[in-house]
C-alpha positions as CSV (number, residue, x, y, z in Angstrom):
1,M,110.5,166.7,209.4
2,K,106.9,166.9,209.3
3,T,104.9,164.5,207.3
4,R,101.9,165.7,205.7
5,A,99.0,163.6,205.5
6,H,97.0,163.7,202.6
7,S,93.6,162.8,202.4
8,F,91.6,161.6,199.6
9,Q,87.8,161.5,199.2
10,F,85.9,159.1,197.2
11,Q,82.4,159.8,195.8
12,A,81.3,156.1,197.0
13,N,82.4,153.9,199.8
14,L,85.0,151.4,198.8
15,R,84.6,147.9,199.7
16,D,86.8,144.9,199.7
17,V,89.7,147.0,198.7
18,R,93.1,145.2,199.3
19,L,96.5,146.2,198.3
20,R,98.0,144.5,195.3
21,D,101.0,142.5,196.3
22,A,104.0,141.9,194.0
23,E,103.5,138.3,193.8
24,Q,99.9,138.7,192.5
25,A,101.2,141.0,189.8
26,V,103.7,138.5,188.8
27,R,101.2,135.8,188.5
28,E,98.8,138.0,186.4
29,S,101.8,138.8,184.1
30,E,102.5,135.0,183.7
31,I,99.0,134.3,182.9
32,A,98.8,137.1,180.4
33,L,102.1,135.5,178.8
34,R,100.6,132.1,178.8
35,E,97.4,133.3,177.2
36,Q,99.3,135.2,174.6
37,A,101.5,131.9,173.9
38,A,98.4,129.8,173.7
39,Y,96.7,132.4,171.3
40,E,99.8,132.3,169.0
41,K,100.1,128.5,169.1
42,G,96.3,128.2,168.2
43,R,96.7,130.8,165.4
44,R,99.7,128.9,164.0
45,E,98.0,125.6,164.2
46,G,94.9,127.1,162.5
47,E,96.8,128.5,159.7
48,R,98.6,125.1,159.2
49,A,95.4,123.4,159.2
50,L,93.8,125.7,156.8
51,G,96.8,125.6,154.6
52,E,96.5,121.7,154.6
53,Q,92.8,121.9,153.8
54,L,93.4,124.3,150.9
55,L,96.1,121.9,149.5
56,Q,93.7,119.0,149.8
57,Q,91.0,120.9,148.1
58,R,93.4,121.9,145.3
59,A,94.3,118.4,144.8
60,D,90.7,117.3,144.7
61,L,89.7,119.9,142.3
62,L,92.8,119.0,139.9
63,A,91.5,115.2,140.3
64,L,88.2,116.4,139.3
65,E,89.2,118.5,136.4
66,Q,91.4,115.5,135.1
67,G,88.3,113.3,135.4
68,V,86.1,115.7,133.3
69,L,88.7,116.1,130.8
70,Q,89.2,112.3,130.4
71,S,85.4,111.9,130.1
72,L,85.2,114.6,127.4
73,A,88.3,113.0,125.5
74,E,86.4,109.7,125.6
75,A,83.1,111.2,124.7
76,V,84.0,113.0,121.7
77,P,84.9,109.9,119.5
78,N,81.8,108.1,120.6
79,L,79.8,111.2,119.7
80,L,81.5,111.4,116.2
81,Q,80.9,107.7,115.5
82,T,77.1,107.9,116.7
83,C,76.6,111.0,114.6
84,E,78.3,109.3,111.6
85,T,76.1,106.3,112.0
86,E,72.9,108.5,112.5
87,L,73.8,110.6,109.3
88,A,74.4,107.6,107.1
89,E,70.9,106.2,108.3
90,L,69.3,109.6,107.7
91,A,70.9,109.6,104.1
92,V,69.5,106.4,103.4
93,E,66.0,107.3,104.7
94,I,65.9,110.4,102.7
95,A,67.1,108.8,99.5
96,S,64.3,106.0,100.1
97,K,61.8,108.7,100.5
98,L,63.0,110.4,97.4
99,V,63.0,107.4,95.4
100,A,59.5,106.3,96.7
101,G,58.2,109.7,95.6
102,L,59.3,109.3,92.1
103,P,56.8,108.4,89.5
104,I,57.5,105.1,87.7
105,V,58.3,106.1,84.0
106,P,59.3,103.7,81.1
107,E,62.8,105.4,80.9
108,M,63.4,104.6,84.7
109,I,62.5,101.0,84.2
110,E,64.5,100.6,81.1
111,A,67.6,102.3,82.7
112,V,67.1,99.7,85.8
113,V,67.2,96.7,83.4
114,R,70.1,98.1,81.2
115,D,72.3,98.6,84.4
116,A,71.3,95.2,85.7
117,L,72.2,93.6,82.2
118,C,75.4,95.5,81.5
119,D,77.8,93.1,83.0
120,L,76.3,90.0,81.8
121,E,77.5,87.8,79.2
122,K,75.7,88.2,75.8
123,N,75.2,84.5,74.8
124,L,73.4,82.9,77.8
125,D,69.7,82.8,78.8
126,Y,68.4,85.3,81.2
127,Q,65.1,85.9,82.7
128,V,64.2,89.3,83.6
129,Y,61.4,89.7,86.2
130,L,59.6,92.9,86.4
131,N,56.7,94.2,88.4
132,I,53.6,93.4,86.7
133,E,52.6,97.0,86.2
134,D,56.0,97.9,85.0
135,L,56.0,95.2,82.3
136,E,52.6,96.3,81.3
137,L,53.8,99.9,81.1
138,L,56.9,98.9,78.9
139,K,54.5,96.8,76.6
140,R,52.0,99.6,76.2
141,I,54.7,102.1,75.0
142,E,56.3,99.3,72.9
143,S,59.7,100.0,74.8
144,P,62.8,99.1,72.7
145,I,64.3,97.1,75.6
146,L,61.5,94.5,75.2
147,H,62.3,93.9,71.7
148,D,66.1,93.9,72.2
149,Q,67.6,91.4,69.7
150,T,69.8,89.9,72.4
151,P,69.2,86.1,72.1
152,G,68.2,84.4,75.3
153,L,66.7,87.6,77.0
154,H,63.2,86.9,78.3
155,F,60.9,89.3,80.2
156,Q,58.3,88.1,82.7
157,A,56.1,89.6,85.3
158,S,56.6,88.8,89.0
159,G,54.8,89.7,92.2
160,E,58.1,89.5,94.1
161,V,59.5,92.6,92.3
162,T,58.4,96.1,93.5
163,R,57.7,99.0,91.3
164,G,60.9,100.5,89.7
165,G,63.1,97.4,90.2
166,C,63.9,94.3,88.3
167,M,65.5,90.7,89.2
168,I,67.4,88.8,86.7
169,K,68.0,85.0,86.9
170,T,71.1,83.8,85.2
171,P,72.6,80.3,85.0
172,F,74.9,81.5,87.8
173,G,72.4,83.1,90.2
174,V,70.1,86.0,90.6
175,I,70.9,89.6,90.1
176,D,68.5,91.5,92.5
177,A,68.1,95.2,91.3
178,R,65.0,96.0,93.4
179,R,64.9,99.5,95.0
180,E,64.7,98.2,98.5
181,V,67.7,95.9,98.0
182,K,69.7,98.7,96.6
183,L,68.8,101.1,99.5
184,E,69.7,98.3,102.0
185,A,73.2,97.8,100.3
186,L,73.6,101.5,100.3
187,Q,72.8,101.5,104.0
188,K,75.3,98.6,104.8
189,S,77.9,100.4,102.8
190,L,77.4,103.6,104.7
191,C,77.1,102.1,108.1
192,S,80.1,99.9,108.0
């Protein structure tokens, strides 16, 4: 039998060409398998670490959410109380400005005195103190309240009493019906 020789021609000269042996092929295959196993192990560990990190972030986010909700739950009653107090103070301030802007007329002074006298016993002595200008105004118009036939009722001018108010001295104490005292009482009742 005749063997034929085949010849190959390469375009460039080959250098350092060796035949690959079976042992080297096995080693390369083992290396490729180890690389693939290491890659898979790294991928699984990365997925596990990412999963744990996501769970921790979710827990942190839930804790933050709970903290925000708790803060809001505590803030709302405080805000309501602050608003209520501020609103009461504003109402008193508005009332004070409205009353301060009202002109002092005899009917108003008479109403203040009548209101202060309404609960007093009729047979005792009372000193009714009015602002000097208010008392002069009532005298000038000859107010019926000054000529009331109630025995023991005496009117006097006082520098302590502001316009539009009065103070009544009784045997049992003083009834203070000055505007500023009424506004202060109103403020205390609203703010308590």
